[in-house]
N, C-alpha and C positions, 0 to 999 in steps of 0.2 A: 514435595509429600512429608516434608516436616511436620506442616502447617497442617495438613489433615490430620495427624497423626495424634497432634495436641487438641485440636480439634475434637476429635472422637475420644480419645483419653481425659478430656475436662467431663464432656457429655455423661463419659463412662460413671466419673468421680460424681456428677450431681452439680458439675457448677455450667448448667445450662447457657447460661447469658454468656459467659465465656467463650466457650464452644462456638458462639454464635459467630460471636465479635471476630475468631478466627478465621471461621469460616468464611466471613465476610471478607476479612483482609486479603482472603485466599483467592477468592472469587474478584477481585477487583484485580489483585497481579495477575491473574491471567486473563483479564478484561483488557487490561493496559497493555499486553503483549499481543494480544488477538489484532486491539486498535492498530496499535503501532507498527505491526507485520504489516496491514491491512494499505495504511497509509503507506509506507515502503514502497510497498507492490505498486501500487497508484503512482507515484511520483515516478519511481525507474518505467511507467509503462507510456507515461503522458514526454516523458522527457526521450524516450524512444522515437516514440511520433514523431513528436515536435521535429527531433531532426530530421527524420525523412520526410514529412510533409514540407519544408524548408529547403530540401534539394529537389521535390517535384516542383514544387512551385518556380524555382529558381531555374530549374528545364525546361518548362512552361516557358518562363518570359524567354528566354533563350530563344526558343522555337518562334513566342512573337515576332520575338526582334527578328528575325532572320526573314520569316512571311512579310514584313513590313518593309524590309529590305528590299522587297523584288525577287530575292531568291527564290523562285518557287520552282527551280530543276534542280531537284537533289538527286544528285548522279556522283 
């Protein structure tokens, strides 16, 4: 908020290049936070589902091993 207030103040004082510089700095900070948040959520998503996939694959392997052992009578 401080950067946007400074950009508006410099623009009103006639320092347009400085206002543009401050506004671009603010935009880059915002973009960096958005992209960083996206990558953190993406990493959490993949970590969560990779653990789930590994668990399910282990269950499938166990079921396949049981069926290969001739245990076809589940009781």
